[in-house]
TORKOL-4160 file (C-alpha; in steps of 0.2 Angstrom, whole numbers, padded with zeros to 4 digits, m for minus):
173
<pt num="1" X="0587" Y="0440" Z="0633"/>
<pt num="2" X="0569" Y="0441" Z="0626"/>
<pt num="3" X="0559" Y="0426" Z="0623"/>
<pt num="4" X="0551" Y="0423" Z="0606"/>
<pt num="5" X="0534" Y="0428" Z="0613"/>
<pt num="6" X="0540" Y="0444" Z="0620"/>
<pt num="7" X="0549" Y="0449" Z="0604"/>
<pt num="8" X="0533" Y="0446" Z="0594"/>
<pt num="9" X="0524" Y="0457" Z="0606"/>
<pt num="10" X="0536" Y="0471" Z="0605"/>
<pt num="11" X="0535" Y="0470" Z="0586"/>
<pt num="12" X="0516" Y="0469" Z="0586"/>
<pt num="13" X="0515" Y="0488" Z="0583"/>
<pt num="14" X="0529" Y="0489" Z="0571"/>
<pt num="15" X="0523" Y="0494" Z="0553"/>
<pt num="16" X="0531" Y="0489" Z="0537"/>
<pt num="17" X="0527" Y="0496" Z="0520"/>
<pt num="18" X="0526" Y="0485" Z="0504"/>
<pt num="19" X="0527" Y="0494" Z="0487"/>
<pt num="20" X="0529" Y="0489" Z="0469"/>
<pt num="21" X="0527" Y="0498" Z="0453"/>
<pt num="22" X="0510" Y="0493" Z="0447"/>
<pt num="23" X="0509" Y="0503" Z="0431"/>
<pt num="24" X="0519" Y="0502" Z="0415"/>
<pt num="25" X="0517" Y="0520" Z="0412"/>
<pt num="26" X="0525" Y="0526" Z="0428"/>
<pt num="27" X="0543" Y="0529" Z="0428"/>
<pt num="28" X="0552" Y="0516" Z="0438"/>
<pt num="29" X="0553" Y="0523" Z="0456"/>
<pt num="30" X="0546" Y="0540" Z="0454"/>
<pt num="31" X="0529" Y="0537" Z="0461"/>
<pt num="32" X="0535" Y="0523" Z="0473"/>
<pt num="33" X="0547" Y="0535" Z="0481"/>
<pt num="34" X="0534" Y="0549" Z="0484"/>
<pt num="35" X="0521" Y="0536" Z="0491"/>
<pt num="36" X="0534" Y="0529" Z="0503"/>
<pt num="37" X="0539" Y="0547" Z="0509"/>
<pt num="38" X="0520" Y="0551" Z="0511"/>
<pt num="39" X="0517" Y="0535" Z="0521"/>
<pt num="40" X="0532" Y="0536" Z="0532"/>
<pt num="41" X="0529" Y="0555" Z="0536"/>
<pt num="42" X="0510" Y="0552" Z="0540"/>
<pt num="43" X="0512" Y="0537" Z="0551"/>
<pt num="44" X="0528" Y="0542" Z="0560"/>
<pt num="45" X="0520" Y="0559" Z="0564"/>
<pt num="46" X="0506" Y="0548" Z="0572"/>
<pt num="47" X="0518" Y="0539" Z="0583"/>
<pt num="48" X="0520" Y="0523" Z="0573"/>
<pt num="49" X="0537" Y="0515" Z="0569"/>
<pt num="50" X="0540" Y="0511" Z="0551"/>
<pt num="51" X="0553" Y="0497" Z="0553"/>
<pt num="52" X="0556" Y="0492" Z="0535"/>
<pt num="53" X="0551" Y="0496" Z="0517"/>
<pt num="54" X="0548" Y="0480" Z="0506"/>
<pt num="55" X="0550" Y="0486" Z="0488"/>
<pt num="56" X="0547" Y="0475" Z="0474"/>
<pt num="57" X="0559" Y="0480" Z="0460"/>
<pt num="58" X="0548" Y="0479" Z="0444"/>
<pt num="59" X="0532" Y="0475" Z="0437"/>
<pt num="60" X="0541" Y="0464" Z="0424"/>
<pt num="61" X="0543" Y="0450" Z="0436"/>
<pt num="62" X="0531" Y="0435" Z="0434"/>
<pt num="63" X="0517" Y="0437" Z="0447"/>
<pt num="64" X="0522" Y="0421" Z="0454"/>
<pt num="65" X="0540" Y="0427" Z="0455"/>
<pt num="66" X="0538" Y="0441" Z="0468"/>
<pt num="67" X="0553" Y="0438" Z="0480"/>
<pt num="68" X="0550" Y="0453" Z="0490"/>
<pt num="69" X="0532" Y="0449" Z="0494"/>
<pt num="70" X="0538" Y="0431" Z="0498"/>
<pt num="71" X="0551" Y="0438" Z="0510"/>
<pt num="72" X="0537" Y="0449" Z="0518"/>
<pt num="73" X="0526" Y="0434" Z="0521"/>
<pt num="74" X="0541" Y="0424" Z="0528"/>
<pt num="75" X="0545" Y="0438" Z="0540"/>
<pt num="76" X="0527" Y="0440" Z="0545"/>
<pt num="77" X="0527" Y="0422" Z="0550"/>
<pt num="78" X="0543" Y="0426" Z="0561"/>
<pt num="79" X="0533" Y="0440" Z="0570"/>
<pt num="80" X="0545" Y="0454" Z="0565"/>
<pt num="81" X="0530" Y="0466" Z="0563"/>
<pt num="82" X="0512" Y="0468" Z="0566"/>
<pt num="83" X="0505" Y="0478" Z="0552"/>
<pt num="84" X="0508" Y="0479" Z="0533"/>
<pt num="85" X="0504" Y="0495" Z="0525"/>
<pt num="86" X="0501" Y="0497" Z="0506"/>
<pt num="87" X="0496" Y="0513" Z="0496"/>
<pt num="88" X="0481" Y="0503" Z="0490"/>
<pt num="89" X="0476" Y="0484" Z="0488"/>
<pt num="90" X="0482" Y="0485" Z="0469"/>
<pt num="91" X="0500" Y="0486" Z="0476"/>
<pt num="92" X="0498" Y="0468" Z="0482"/>
<pt num="93" X="0489" Y="0461" Z="0468"/>
<pt num="94" X="0475" Y="0465" Z="0455"/>
<pt num="95" X="0468" Y="0447" Z="0458"/>
<pt num="96" X="0455" Y="0445" Z="0471"/>
<pt num="97" X="0458" Y="0427" Z="0475"/>
<pt num="98" X="0477" Y="0431" Z="0478"/>
<pt num="99" X="0473" Y="0446" Z="0489"/>
<pt num="100" X="0462" Y="0435" Z="0500"/>
<pt num="101" X="0476" Y="0422" Z="0501"/>
<pt num="102" X="0489" Y="0435" Z="0506"/>
<pt num="103" X="0477" Y="0443" Z="0519"/>
<pt num="104" X="0473" Y="0426" Z="0526"/>
<pt num="105" X="0491" Y="0422" Z="0527"/>
<pt num="106" X="0495" Y="0438" Z="0536"/>
<pt num="107" X="0480" Y="0437" Z="0548"/>
<pt num="108" X="0486" Y="0419" Z="0552"/>
<pt num="109" X="0503" Y="0427" Z="0557"/>
<pt num="110" X="0493" Y="0440" Z="0568"/>
<pt num="111" X="0498" Y="0453" Z="0555"/>
<pt num="112" X="0485" Y="0466" Z="0550"/>
<pt num="113" X="0484" Y="0472" Z="0532"/>
<pt num="114" X="0481" Y="0491" Z="0530"/>
<pt num="115" X="0479" Y="0503" Z="0515"/>
<pt num="116" X="0482" Y="0521" Z="0515"/>
<pt num="117" X="0469" Y="0524" Z="0502"/>
<pt num="118" X="0456" Y="0510" Z="0505"/>
<pt num="119" X="0446" Y="0508" Z="0521"/>
<pt num="120" X="0443" Y="0491" Z="0528"/>
<pt num="121" X="0444" Y="0482" Z="0544"/>
<pt num="122" X="0445" Y="0463" Z="0543"/>
<pt num="123" X="0443" Y="0461" Z="0562"/>
<pt num="124" X="0424" Y="0464" Z="0561"/>
<pt num="125" X="0411" Y="0454" Z="0551"/>
<pt num="126" X="0406" Y="0470" Z="0542"/>
<pt num="127" X="0424" Y="0474" Z="0538"/>
<pt num="128" X="0427" Y="0456" Z="0532"/>
<pt num="129" X="0411" Y="0457" Z="0521"/>
<pt num="130" X="0418" Y="0474" Z="0514"/>
<pt num="131" X="0435" Y="0466" Z="0511"/>
<pt num="132" X="0428" Y="0451" Z="0502"/>
<pt num="133" X="0417" Y="0462" Z="0491"/>
<pt num="134" X="0433" Y="0472" Z="0487"/>
<pt num="135" X="0441" Y="0455" Z="0482"/>
<pt num="136" X="0426" Y="0451" Z="0471"/>
<pt num="137" X="0426" Y="0468" Z="0463"/>
<pt num="138" X="0445" Y="0465" Z="0459"/>
<pt num="139" X="0439" Y="0450" Z="0448"/>
<pt num="140" X="0428" Y="0461" Z="0438"/>
<pt num="141" X="0428" Y="0478" Z="0429"/>
<pt num="142" X="0434" Y="0489" Z="0443"/>
<pt num="143" X="0452" Y="0484" Z="0442"/>
<pt num="144" X="0452" Y="0487" Z="0423"/>
<pt num="145" X="0444" Y="0504" Z="0423"/>
<pt num="146" X="0450" Y="0520" Z="0430"/>
<pt num="147" X="0438" Y="0524" Z="0445"/>
<pt num="148" X="0435" Y="0540" Z="0454"/>
<pt num="149" X="0428" Y="0530" Z="0469"/>
<pt num="150" X="0440" Y="0520" Z="0480"/>
<pt num="151" X="0437" Y="0501" Z="0479"/>
<pt num="152" X="0433" Y="0500" Z="0498"/>
<pt num="153" X="0420" Y="0514" Z="0496"/>
<pt num="154" X="0411" Y="0505" Z="0482"/>
<pt num="155" X="0412" Y="0488" Z="0492"/>
<pt num="156" X="0405" Y="0497" Z="0508"/>
<pt num="157" X="0390" Y="0504" Z="0497"/>
<pt num="158" X="0387" Y="0486" Z="0491"/>
<pt num="159" X="0388" Y="0478" Z="0508"/>
<pt num="160" X="0377" Y="0491" Z="0516"/>
<pt num="161" X="0363" Y="0489" Z="0503"/>
<pt num="162" X="0362" Y="0470" Z="0504"/>
<pt num="163" X="0351" Y="0470" Z="0519"/>
<pt num="164" X="0339" Y="0482" Z="0510"/>
<pt num="165" X="0338" Y="0471" Z="0495"/>
<pt num="166" X="0336" Y="0455" Z="0505"/>
<pt num="167" X="0322" Y="0463" Z="0514"/>
<pt num="168" X="0313" Y="0469" Z="0499"/>
<pt num="169" X="0315" Y="0452" Z="0490"/>
<pt num="170" X="0307" Y="0444" Z="0506"/>
<pt num="171" X="0292" Y="0456" Z="0504"/>
<pt num="172" X="0289" Y="0449" Z="0486"/>
<pt num="173" X="0287" Y="0431" Z="0493"/>
């Protein structure tokens, strides 16, 4: 029989997918099914195990009534998996503060949050800065306008330009 720590270590590399319909215009399930199939195919070909798909039934639920997300967070605390994969961060929430709270809770359970369309790595200082910038951008216009640039790419550009701006403002002193 495996001890709890051994079970958690075995599940560390298991991936779960979280999806929900984030658009009133999309037919229920059409895009979700396609995204799940793409994610499963891509990551299983790379040798990862997709152990479960958490699918939130509808956007019509109050944002505080997301039972599937709550179950995912509960399961993460039990050590059932090591990675939560989303299509993009909007899948989890369009609220930057809530996204940070979800990521912190997952990280506190030793679970990594990954996005198939957004590049960020919260295990490094620069990656944490990019993620925080993404969350800040979610609070503003980026989330309400259609963008051709991924949120993480925009956040990366902002974070990488900060030292330049700070140095030039020091020159003006």
